[in-house]
C-alpha positions, 0 to 999 in steps of 0.5 A, spaced: 514 393 297 519 389 295 521 388 303 514 386 303 513 382 296 520 377 300 515 376 305 510 374 302 514 369 298 517 366 304 510 365 308 507 362 302 513 357 301 513 356 309 505 354 308 506 350 302 512 346 305 507 345 311 502 342 307 507 338 303 509 335 309 502 334 312 500 330 305 506 326 306 504 324 313 497 323 312 500 319 305 505 315 309 499 313 314 494 312 308 499 306 307 501 304 313 494 303 315 492 300 309 499 294 311 496 293 317 488 292 315 491 287 309 495 284 315 489 283 319 484 281 314 490 277 312 490 273 320 483 274 320 482 269 314 488 264 316 485 257 319 486 256 326 492 252 328 492 245 331 497 247 336 494 254 339 487 253 338 484 246 337 489 242 342 487 247 347 480 245 347 481 238 346 485 238 352 480 241 356 475 236 353 477 231 351 482 227 353 480 225 360 476 219 356 480 219 350 489 219 351 492 213 351 491 212 358 484 211 357 482 211 350 473 211 350 472 206 343 479 206 341 479 213 339 486 217 342 486 225 342 492 227 346 497 227 340 495 230 333 497 224 330 492 219 335 486 224 333 487 223 324 487 215 326 481 215 329 478 209 332 473 202 333 468 207 328 473 210 324 476 216 322 475 221 327 477 227 322 476 228 314 480 233 313 477 239 308 469 236 310 467 238 317 460 235 315 462 228 314 467 228 320 465 224 327 468 229 331 463 234 328 458 230 329 459 228 336 461 234 338 454 237 335 449 232 337 448 229 330 451 222 332 450 219 339 452 220 345 453 227 345 460 229 347 463 231 352 459 226 356 455 226 361 457 234 361 455 241 358 456 242 350 462 245 346 461 253 346 458 254 340 465 258 338 469 252 340 466 248 335 466 253 330 474 252 330 474 246 330 470 247 324 474 251 320 481 247 322 478 241 318 474 245 312 482 248 311 485 241 311 486 239 318 493 241 318 498 238 324 503 242 328 508 246 325 515 244 325 516 250 331 509 250 334 507 246 340 502 245 344 501 248 352 503 244 357 498 244 363 501 248 370 500 247 376 497 254 378 501 256 384 496 258 390 499 263 396 500 260 403 495 264 407 496 263 415 492 261 419 489 266 425 488 261 430 491 253 430 488 248 425 490 241 426 489 237 418 483 232 417 485 225 418 483 223 411 485 215 412 487 209 417 490 203 415 493 197 420 499 194 418 500 186 416 501 185 423 497 190 427 503 193 431 503 200 427 497 205 425 499 209 419 495 216 419 494 220 413 493 227 413 494 234 409 502 232 406 504 227 411 503 221 413 503 219 421 506 211 423 503 211 430 505 205 434 499 201 436 500 200 443 503 206 446 500 211 441 507 213 440 508 216 433 514 213 429 515 216 424 512 222 420 512 221 412 512 228 409 512 231 402 505 229 399 502 234 394 496 234 397 492 230 403 493 223 403 486 220 402 488 213 402 493 208 404 495 201 403 501 197 407 504 191 402 502 184 404 508 182 408 509 189 412 515 191 408 513 197 404 506 202 405 503 205 399 500 214 399 495 216 395 491 222 393 495 228 388 492 235 386 484 236 385 483 236 377 491 235 375 493 229 377 493 223 381 499 221 386 501 215 390 508 215 394 511 208 396 515 208 402 520 203 406 516 202 413 523 200 417 528 205 414 522 211 412 525 211 405 521 214 399 522 208 394 517 210 388 513 216 386 508 215 381 502 220 378 498 218 373 490 219 373 487 227 370 484 227 377 486 226 385 486 218 388 481 216 393 482 210 394 488 205 393 488 197 395 494 192 394 494 186 391 495 180 395 501 177 392 504 184 393 505 186 384 499 189 384 497 197 387 489 198 385 488 206 384 481 210 384 480 216 383 476 223 380 477 222 374 473 216 373 478 211 372 481 204 376 489 204 374 494 197 375 500 199 378 506 196 378 510 197 385 517 196 383 517 200 377 512 204 378 510 204 371 502 203 370 500 196 367 492 196 366 488 202 365 480 199 368 475 204 364 467 203 365 465 208 370 462 214 368 463 218 375 468 218 380 470 211 382 472 212 391 473 206 393 477 199 390 479 193 394 482 186 391 478 180 392 483 175 398 485 171 392 487 177 389 484 174 382 478 180 382 478 187 384 471 191 385 470 199 384 465 202 387 463 209 384 459 216 384 455 213 379 452 208 383 455 201 381 460 196 383 463 194 377 467 186 379 474 186 374 478 180 373 485 182 374 489 178 370 485 180 364 483 187 365 476 185 364 470 187 366 465 181 369 460 184 370 456 191 374 452 191 380 447 196 380 442 196 385 444 202 389 440 208 387 445 214 389 453 214 388 457 209 393 463 211 397 466 205 400 466 197 398 470 191 401 469 184 400 468 179 405 474 175 408 472 169 404 471 173 397 464 170 396 460 176 397 462 184 397 459 190 401 458 197 399 455 204 401 454 210 401 449 217 399 443 213 400 445 210 407 443 203 405 449 198 406 448 193 400 450 186 400 451 181 394 453 174 392 459 173 387 459 168 382 464 167 376 460 170 371 454 174 376 452 177 382 445 178 386 443 182 392 442 178 398 442 183 403 441 191 403 439 196 409 438 203 410 442 203 416 443 210 417 440 217 418 445 220 413 450 218 408 455 213 410 461 215 410 466 209 410 465 201 411 469 196 414 469 189 414 472 185 420 478 180 418 474 175 422 468 176 417 462 177 423 462 185 424 461 190 419 463 198 421 460 203 417 461 211 420 455 215 418 454 223 417 449 223 422 455 223 427 455 215 429 459 209 429 455 202 427 456 195 429 452 190 424 453 182 423 452 180 416 445 179 416 445 187 418 443 186 424 444 192 429 450 190 434 452 197 437 452 203 436 458 209 438 454 216 437 455 223 439 461 224 435 465 230 435 465 230 427 465 226 421 468 220 421 471 219 415 477 214 415 476 207 419 480 201 419 479 194 422 486 191 426 487 184 423 486 180 429 479 184 429 480 187 436 481 194 435 477 199 431 481 206 428 476 211 427 480 218 423 475 225 423 475 230 420 477 235 426 483 231 426 482 227 431 483 219 432 480 214 436 481 206 437 476 202 439 474 196 442 471 192 436 467 187 442 465 193 448 465 198 443 469 203 448 475 206 448 483 204 448 485 211 450 483 218 449 482 222 442 488 224 440 489 230 435 494 226 432 498 231 427 498 235 433 502 230 437 510 231 437 514 226 435 517 221 440 525 221 441 528 217 435 523 218 431 524 221 424 521 225 420 522 224 411 522 228 407 522 225 400 529 228 395 528 232 389 520 234 390 
């Protein structure tokens, strides 16, 4: 009996110990869960952070029109200090009062126009974050907080199964006509016009070289493109040594057109981000940002005297700017669809443009206004490129219908080169008005006699042509 009692007592002690351990464990878990719950409640009730929550929303949706480079209504939003300063209409944020904050009113549509302009409204969740941040006092970033920078996404290199040639995205003759520069994917080929020999390859561009411009003295060449949706890029090269002189980045999207001013002091750039910028090619610094277009800008051109700049846009307008002040002089708005090309007449008193509505427009320009003097539905499909010959006699257009058409300044048809093997997306006329260079999407290039419309030589797949002996391949350092 004694042994049985001792065994029973031992088992009871073991059971009691087990129960005690279980109770302690449940108590610990309950306490710990309570702590975690209190943390969760505190985190849920904490106001949004400017750097973590608010700045990314503004960066994604607002900076394209409200940065130090582009500041619609004087409002800059690329820093906390600038946002709190406000714009032409006063403060955009009233701390502790989202209902009275102009920023919220514009986002919700209570004030017109609703923002973002010409885009979908912000999701309700994003607006709620901004309102909660304002109502909590609109505090700025903490000492240890920084807004995450935009990173260029990496793309995998996928080898093609068949040989692929780069499209010809841009062409331009040198001022003396001896060299033709051809832009393609990450590369510019310098070609001797007379022989067709490749003189040099200017490599290392971020993406397609969509625009080319020679300096007026022919010593430098600017090539522009950039990374879509991220930035525009302009590289300036020495024509003789093929050495990279300057590399400039700006815009919030890729550049589609550039022009070098007749005095050589400025480069104008037009971008998908709706902006036109003026650059100092010597310092590489941005000088002005011309903002008035409400859609992508596809073309820019300086007047022959360099005093005015024309820009053509997807918004169906050509805008004329005063270069010295950056002031928009007036808007030519007769087109019914987006415009892809623009060119001044050699006299500088007229400007021509063409685009998606298949129509060529010619405006007569005055000091404070311009009026339409000629227009013609000139092709069966969208116009891809337009060039006005330096002698002022011929306007050449390339269309998605597979043709190149030659017209006089009254827009009478003078000749057609049809059945192109692919879209001609780039046109250039030699300074003596004798030759037309046409670059195609399939990578081929042809040079035509502008009077007879005959090919100077057979079409060439320019980026497949080996460089001649002595030619240089220039790869910029530091990339």
